[in-house]
C-alpha positions as CSV (number, residue, x, y, z in Angstrom):
1,M,107.7,104.5,112.4
2,R,104.9,105.9,110.6
3,W,106.9,109.4,109.8
4,V,109.9,107.1,108.1
5,D,107.1,105.1,106.7
6,T,105.5,108.1,105.5
7,E,108.5,110.0,104.5
8,K,110.9,107.1,103.1
9,G,108.8,104.1,102.5
10,A,108.3,100.7,103.4
11,F,112.0,99.3,101.9
12,V,113.5,101.7,105.0
13,I,111.3,100.1,107.5
14,S,112.7,97.1,106.2
15,R,116.3,98.0,106.3
16,L,115.8,99.2,109.6
17,I,114.6,95.9,111.1
18,S,117.6,94.2,109.7
19,Q,120.1,96.7,111.1
20,T,118.2,96.6,114.4
21,G,117.4,93.4,114.9
22,A,113.5,94.7,116.3
23,D,110.1,94.3,114.8
24,L,109.6,97.8,114.2
25,R,106.3,97.3,112.0
26,S,104.9,96.1,115.5
27,F,105.7,99.7,116.8
28,G,102.7,102.5,118.0
29,L,102.1,105.0,119.6
30,E,101.4,102.8,123.2
31,T,104.6,101.1,122.2
32,R,107.0,101.9,125.1
33,D,110.6,103.0,124.6
34,D,113.2,100.4,124.7
35,P,116.6,101.7,125.3
36,R,118.2,98.6,123.6
37,V,116.1,99.3,120.6
38,L,116.5,103.0,120.4
39,A,120.5,102.6,120.7
40,R,120.8,100.8,117.4
41,L,118.0,103.0,115.5
42,W,118.8,106.0,116.3
43,P,122.6,105.6,115.1
44,A,120.5,103.5,112.0
45,L,118.4,106.4,111.1
46,D,121.1,109.0,111.0
47,S,123.1,106.9,108.4
48,M,120.0,106.9,106.4
49,L,118.3,110.5,106.5
50,T,119.7,113.6,105.4
51,L,119.9,116.5,107.9
52,P,116.5,117.9,106.9
53,E,115.0,114.4,107.4
54,R,116.5,114.3,110.7
55,E,115.0,117.6,111.4
56,S,111.5,116.5,110.3
57,L,111.5,113.4,112.7
58,L,112.7,115.0,115.5
59,Q,109.7,117.7,115.1
60,A,107.4,115.0,114.1
61,V,109.0,113.2,117.6
62,R,108.7,116.2,119.5
63,E,105.0,117.0,118.5
64,S,103.5,113.3,119.3
């Protein structure tokens, strides 16, 4: 969520929250992955991000 907030802003996070039904603002480095949330989150991100943005996001996920 840090990448989304930094690169896309709070509005995109609000859209993701409304699309996934998850409190994404409470996610942090110590938050465990919930497969149900991820199953809704990745398709939503795919529809909102360009290919270069998705690649940048995936790189940030790999590095964390």
